[in-house]
N, C-alpha and C positions, 0 to 999 in steps of 0.2 A: 699238589694235584690240580690240574686244570679241568675240573669237572663242575658244571654249574650246581648240581645238587644229587643227593641220593638218600636212599632209605635202606637201613639195615634191620633185619630181625633175626632172632635166634629162637628156635622152638626146641623145647625139651619135654617129651612126653605130651601132656595136654597144656603145659604151661609155656608162656612166651616171656622168658626172663629179660630179653632185651628187644626193644622196638623203638627205633630213634631215627630222626631225620636230620639232615645236614645240608647247608647251602640254600640254594634258591630254586624254586619250582618255575619262576619266570625271572629271567635276569633284567629285561627291559623294565619291568614294574617293581624290581627288587621284592618280589613276593617270596617269603620264606617257604622252603619245603616243609611239608608235615607229613606224619605218618598216614594221614587220610588221603594223600594224593594217589591218584590212579595212574598206571602206566600201561603202554601197549608192550606186552611180553612176547610177541613175536613167536618163536619156535617153542616156547613153553606151551603154546596152545597144543602141540602134538601130544603132550601128556593127557590133556584133557579129551582129545579125541581118541586116543588109544583107550582110555578108561571107558569112554562111551561105547566103543566097539566090544570091550570086555563085558560090559553090562549086557549088551544084546547077545554075546556069545553064551553067557551063563543062563539066559532065558530061552535059548534055542532059536533065537530070531536071526542070527548070523552064525555061520561056521567059519572058524579061523582058517581051516584048510579047504574051504570052498573056493572054486575059482571065481575070480571077480566078475567074470561074465555072467554068472547066475544072477547077479544084482544089477549089472550094467550091461545088459545084452549087446548094446552097440559096440563094445569093445571087441566082440567076436568078429566084426566086419574089418578089423585092421588088416592091412596088407602084410604086416609082419606076423606070421603064424605063431611066433613064440608068445604073443600077447595072450593068447588063449590059455596058457599054462600059468599065468599069474594068479596067485591066490591072495586072499585077505591077509594072511600071515606075511606073504612076501612084501606086500605094501607097508605093513606095520614095521617090518625089519629093514626097510629100505633095501629090499633084495629083488625088486621087480625088474631091474635094469633100465628104468626109464630116465629120460632126461631130468636134470635137476630142476630148471625153471621154465624150460622151453626155449624156443629159437628167438623169441623177442620178449626179453625180460626187463625191459626198461621201466616197467611199473615199479620196480624196487627203487628207482631214483625219481619217481613221480613224473616221468616223461609222458606217461599215459596211464590210463586207468587199469586197475587190477582186473584180470579177466572174469567174465561172468561164466555160467555153466556152459553156454554155447561155444564160447571162445576156447574155454579149456578143452572141450571136446575136439574142436578143430585142431587145436595144438597137439593134442595126443595122437589123433588119427594121422596127422600129417608127418610124424616123426617116427622113425624105427627105433627099436631098443638098442641101447649101447652095450648091453651084456644080457646073458640069458638069465631067465627068472630062476631064483634060488641059487645063483651063483654069488659073486662077490658083492660086498656091501657097496651100493650106489646111492648116495643120499639123494632123495628125490622129493622136492616139495609137490611136484605134480601127483606123486603117488599118494601123498596125504590129502591133497584136494579130492582125489577118488574116494578115499575113505570117509570123507564128509558125505559124499553122495550115498555110499553104502549105508551109513547111519540112517539116512533119510529113507532109503528103500526098505531097510530092515525094521525100522520103527513105525513107518507110516506117518512120520511127522517131519517137519523141517528140521534141519540140524539145530537151529537155534532153539526151537521149541523142546526138542528132546533133551539137550544138555542143560536147559533151564530147568526142566522138571526133574530130571534124574540125577543132576550134579550139583548145580548152583543152589537150588532150593533145599534139598536134603542136607547139605553141608553148611547152610547159612552163610553163603558167600554174597553178602548184601551189596558189595560194591564191585562185583565182577560182572561182566558181559562178554559174550563170545565175539563181540565186534564193536567198533565205536558207536556210541550213541549219544546224541546231544544232551540227554538227561544228565550225564556225568561231565559235561563239557568243562564247568568251572572247577571240577575236581581233578581234571587231567593235567598232569604236569606238562609244561611246554617242552617239546623235544628240540634238540639242537644238533647240528651238523658236526662232523669233525672240524678242526680248525683249518681255515683257509686264510694264509697270510695273517696268522694269529688272531683271526676273528671267527666266531662261531655264528651260524645263522639259524634262526627259529624255523621249524618246519610246520606245516599245517597240522591241526588237531583232527580235523575231520578227514581221515583217510578210510575209505570203503574198500574193504579187502574182498568182498564178493566171494567168488569160488575158492579163494585162498584163505577165507575165514577159519577153517578147521586146523590150519597149519601155522597161521600168523596173526589171526584177528583179535585174539583174546585181550581184553583190558582188566586189570585187577590191582589190588593194593597189596602191600606186604602182609598185612594181618590176614587177608583171605587166602593168600598163598600158604601162610602158615597153616591155615585150617585145611587146605586142600592136601598139603603134604602129610599132615597129621592123620588123614584119612588112609594113607598108604602104609602107615606103620602096621606091622604084623598084629599087634596086639588090639588094634582098633576095629571094633565091629561096626563097619560103615556100609557104604554102597556096593562094594564087591567083597567076595570071599578071600580068604588067606591064600588059597590056591591060585585065584586070579591075579593076586597081587604078585605072587611069585613069578607067574608067567610074564607079567609086564616087566618085572625088574631085573630078572636074571639075564645077564649079558650073553646073548646067543651068538652075537657076530662080532668078530674082532674088528674094531672102528680104525684107530690110528695109534701111533706111539709118538709121543712128544720128544723133543730133544733130551729131556731128563729121563727118557724111558719109563714114563709113567703112562701106561697103556689104558685105553678105554674101550669098552664094549657097548654094543647097542642092543637093548632088549626089545621090548614092543612099546615104542614111544618114550622110553626112558634110557638115558645114558648112564653108564657106571664108570666111575674113575677109581684108580687105586691111589689114594693119597697117603704115602708111607704105609703104615700097617692098617690104615682105615679104608674101607670101601664106601664110597658115597654114591648115591643114586638120585638122578633128577634131570634137569635139562638147563641148558642156557639159551638165550635168545637175543637177537639183535633186531630191534625195530628201526623205522626210519630215523628216528630221533632219540631212541630209548636203547638201553641195554639192561639185561636182567639175567638172574640165574636162581634156582632153588636146587640145593642138593642136600641129601639126608643120609646119615648113618643109620640105616633102617635098624639094625641090630641093637643100637644103643638109643634109638628113638631121639636122635639129635639132628636138627636141620638148620641150614643157614640160607636166608633169602636176602638177596641184594637187588635193588632197582635203582637204575641211574638215568638221568635225563639227557644223555649224549651217547651216540652210538659208539664212541671209542673209549668209554670209561673202562678202566682196568678191572672189570668185574670179576673175571676168573682169578686174577691175583688176589683181590679182596677176599673171595670165598676161601682160597687156599691159605691165606694168612690167618683167617679166623680159625679154621680147623687146626692150623699148626699151634695156635695158642692153647686149644683144648688138648692137643697131643702133649705139649710140654707139661702142662700142669697135671694131667693124668699120670705122667711118669715121675715128675719131681714134687709135685704138690700134694701127694696123698696123705702125708702126715702134717699136722699143724706146725707152722713156723715158729721156733722159740722167740721170745721178745728181744733177746739180745742180738738176734739176727734180723728180725722183722724191722727193727728201728732203722736200718740202713735203706729200706725201700723208699725210693724217691725218683722223681723225674727232674733231672738236673740239665740246665741249660747254659750255654755260653754263645759267643759270637759265632763260634765255628761248628757247634754240634749240640744235639740233644741226646742225652743218654737216659735210659731207665734202669735203674738198679733193682733187679728182681732176686729177693733173698727167699729161699724156701728151706725146709728142714735140712736137706743134704747138699744144697748148692746155692752159690751166690753168682750171679752173672750181670753183665752189662750189655744192653741191647740197644739198637737204634730203633725207637718206636715209630719213627716216621716212615719206615719201609714197611712194604705189605708182607714180607716174611721176616719179621723182626728176630725170630729164634733160629734162623738158618745158620748164622755164624757168630755167636756171641763171644764177648771177652769173659773169660773165667776168672773170678776173684776168690781171694782167700781172707778169712776173718783174722785179723792179727790181734786186735783188742777193741775196746768199747768204742773207739773213735776212727779206727784205720782198717782199710782193706788193702790187699795187695793184688795186683794184676799178675796173674800167673800164666795165663795163656791167651795169646792174641796174635795178630799178624806181625810179620817182621818189620813192617812200616810203622807199627804202633808203639806202644809204651810198656812192653812186657817187663816185669821185675819191679815197676815203680808202684808208688803209693797213692792211694785216695784217702785224703784226711778230711773227716767231717767236723763240722761245728754244730752242736746242738744247743737248744734253748727250750727248757721245759719239755724235753724229749721230742721236740720238733726239729727238723733239719733247717738250719739257717743258711748254710753254705757248704761247699766242699772244694777242696783243692785237688783236682783231678790230674795226677801226674804233672802238677805244676800250674795248671789252669784253673782260675777261679770259676766255679760254676754255682748257679743259684737255682732254688726251686722255681718251677715254670711260672707261676703267677708273679713272683718277685722279679725274676729276670724280664718278663714282658713289660712290666712297668718301667724298669730301668731303661730298657731299649727304647721305649716311646720318648722318655725324657732326654736320652742321648741324641736321638733322631732330631728332636727339636733344637737342640744346642748346635748340632752339626748344621741343620739348615740355616739357622740364623748367623752362623760364621762363615757360610759359603759365599 
């Protein structure tokens, strides 16, 4: 996988059983990625802004079904009379019918600065709606920029002041800011472009999102995102009520259907996916040089956070792959694996492939662990005796009906003959391959 670096976290209830960094935070300096590194999380910012609006709604300071013009009177002067019907809820649901980014959105590729409040106002006032308020879902970053201004009017504070006092501080998000700040510059992972002629280019760290801060500007770490998503679990008594959380998370608007027929819905700042039998809620984001996501199975209080420092990292696939591992072991790993089956668990490597043998109480399979969805199409194996497995189900082009013969020493796997091919445990094969490469180089 051609990704400079990434951080993965798994949250279960109040515990974080996995928090791990991979690769490089800065390629040019060979700086290792750490779990302390901060990332620009782009559209994940919408979850924070929606939570801020809900905080104000619970206090009676903003009404979700109020017209936006109550808080932003200048909107009433728009030449498109439909604008006056836009409500706060419409903006939260991407149902206001506004343009996505405006008529000149080259700030996304850093060809000009992000718009300030005055520029945002001009952009909105000069563009008619593309659909009626309350109609079809029309994703709009402009709408979330307006929500940031509604936060300011409703609270009587700046957006940054309000979210710092009401979200960041109460949740203990010590490494989170609503926009870039030089204070965390050394902690911020360097972002990279997608490849151009097989080369990635670093992008600036100091990107000032101005009026787009409420929808795009937030910077945070994996651990802080775990804290935030934990606050959204129904059982947690945190900054908003259970009823407010339900309003945020329930998918009110059908969003889109992916080719695999996995539909998504948009609530109020939160997206809901159907992943197999599991409903997960959260958001994804693509920053100028970062990509991220946080999704949670709220009923089981299980969440996955992924932060990567290039905009084309396969973050959605990574997230889906991790949840697929949970799904598999929930189904097949509920009972302890007997020792006579567990002894076959091993990662086996050869010149051509890497296989992970996964033995549980009722099933033994062989998967390709280097794929993001390793359990999607496994080979099924059958236990023959203490040293042999049989491949009983696989593709027509593979080795159905053939045998995998293990060699054990002191109950440890030494090698295996996988349908005639010698395979070795991962660390052993890695060393052997390095030695072979030196021989090949010397003889070439």
